[in-house]
C-alpha positions as CSV (number, residue, x, y, z in Angstrom):
1,M,0.0,0.2,0.1
2,K,2.8,2.5,0.8
3,Q,4.7,1.9,-2.2
4,K,1.6,2.3,-4.3
5,I,1.0,5.9,-2.6
6,I,4.7,6.7,-3.0
7,L,4.3,5.7,-6.7
8,I,1.3,8.0,-7.2
9,G,3.0,10.6,-5.3
10,L,5.9,10.3,-7.7
11,M,4.0,10.2,-10.6
12,F,2.2,13.6,-10.0
13,I,5.2,15.4,-9.0
14,S,6.8,14.3,-12.3
15,S,3.7,15.0,-14.4
16,T,3.6,18.4,-12.5
17,I,7.2,19.3,-13.5
18,I,6.7,18.1,-17.1
19,T,3.7,20.2,-17.5
20,T,5.0,23.4,-16.0
21,S,8.3,23.1,-17.7
22,C,6.5,23.0,-21.1
23,L,4.5,25.9,-20.6
24,K,5.4,29.3,-22.4
25,K,5.4,32.6,-20.2
26,Q,2.2,34.4,-21.2
27,A,2.7,38.0,-21.6
28,K,-0.3,40.2,-20.9
29,K,-2.7,40.5,-24.1
30,L,-2.8,44.1,-25.3
31,S,-5.8,45.0,-27.8
32,T,-5.5,47.4,-30.5
33,T,-8.5,48.7,-32.8
34,T,-7.4,50.1,-36.1
35,T,-9.3,52.6,-38.1
36,N,-10.6,50.2,-40.7
37,N,-13.0,48.7,-37.5
38,T,-10.6,45.7,-37.3
39,T,-9.2,44.4,-33.9
40,T,-5.5,43.6,-33.7
41,V,-4.6,41.3,-30.7
42,G,-0.8,41.7,-29.5
43,Y,1.3,41.2,-26.5
44,C,2.7,43.9,-24.3
45,D,6.2,42.3,-24.8
46,T,6.1,43.1,-28.6
47,I,5.9,47.0,-27.6
48,T,9.3,48.6,-28.5
49,Y,10.8,51.9,-27.7
50,S,11.7,52.7,-31.2
51,K,8.6,51.6,-33.1
52,H,5.7,52.5,-30.3
53,I,7.4,54.9,-27.7
54,A,9.9,57.1,-29.4
55,P,6.6,58.5,-31.7
56,I,4.8,59.4,-28.7
57,V,7.8,60.9,-27.1
58,T,7.9,63.1,-30.4
59,L,4.3,64.5,-29.5
60,C,6.1,65.7,-26.3
61,S,9.5,67.3,-27.5
62,T,8.1,70.1,-29.3
63,T,8.3,73.8,-28.5
64,G,6.8,74.6,-25.1
65,C,6.1,71.0,-23.9
66,H,9.4,68.9,-23.1
67,D,11.9,70.5,-24.7
68,G,14.0,71.5,-21.5
69,A,13.9,73.8,-18.6
70,P,11.6,74.3,-16.5
71,R,10.1,71.2,-18.1
72,V,11.8,67.7,-18.0
73,L,13.7,67.4,-21.3
74,L,12.5,64.3,-23.4
75,T,14.1,63.7,-26.7
76,N,15.5,60.4,-26.4
77,Y,15.4,57.0,-24.7
78,S,17.6,58.0,-21.5
79,Q,15.7,60.9,-20.6
80,V,12.3,59.2,-21.1
81,K,13.8,56.2,-18.9
82,N,15.1,58.8,-16.5
83,A,11.9,60.5,-15.9
84,I,10.3,57.3,-15.5
85,D,12.7,56.0,-12.8
86,G,12.6,59.8,-11.2
87,G,8.5,59.7,-11.2
88,Q,8.1,62.5,-13.4
89,I,6.5,60.1,-15.7
90,T,3.9,57.8,-14.4
91,I,0.7,56.0,-15.5
92,N,-2.9,57.2,-13.7
93,S,-5.6,54.9,-12.5
94,N,-7.3,55.3,-15.8
95,G,-4.3,54.1,-17.8
96,H,-3.2,57.5,-19.1
97,I,0.2,58.7,-19.2
98,M,1.1,61.6,-16.9
99,G,3.8,64.0,-16.6
100,N,4.5,65.6,-13.5
101,G,0.6,65.3,-12.4
102,K,-0.8,66.2,-16.1
103,D,-2.5,64.0,-18.2
104,M,-0.9,63.5,-21.6
105,S,-3.9,62.3,-23.4
106,A,-5.2,65.7,-22.7
107,T,-2.2,68.1,-23.2
108,A,-0.4,66.2,-25.5
109,G,-3.1,64.5,-27.5
110,T,-2.1,60.6,-26.8
111,T,-4.6,58.2,-27.9
112,T,-5.7,55.4,-25.9
113,N,-3.7,52.7,-28.1
114,Q,-0.8,55.2,-27.2
115,D,-1.4,55.1,-23.5
116,N,-1.7,51.2,-23.5
117,W,1.3,50.8,-25.4
118,F,3.3,53.1,-22.7
119,K,1.9,51.0,-20.0
120,C,3.1,47.9,-21.5
121,W,6.5,49.1,-22.2
122,K,6.9,50.6,-18.6
123,D,5.5,47.5,-17.0
124,N,8.1,45.2,-19.1
125,G,11.1,47.0,-18.0
126,T,11.2,50.4,-20.0
127,K,13.6,48.1,-22.8
128,N,15.6,50.2,-25.1
129,N,14.8,48.1,-28.1
């Protein structure tokens, strides 16, 4: 009887190890709606600085926005990363990009998709990719 219990226990442990080792880590799904009313589902780990975040930063680096003193200078990856790490750029409870307490969707015109991309990029470690 003890041998059967031990055997069943070992089989259970072995199957658990095999099953969990074969599972691919699932990234958070991100849904993006395009203008032709189709929905493309991607994953947060597909958001890159160069393709998704840099164009958002370009919106914010215009004259009178984030072009330097007294505002945070945002013209490249390092400046954006430092602003995030320093708490000058955050994401509010509605998922909007916030810069020193100001909602960037209202002031810079970021879209919901851009806000989502930024949040995903930030949540995935603000990689320079």
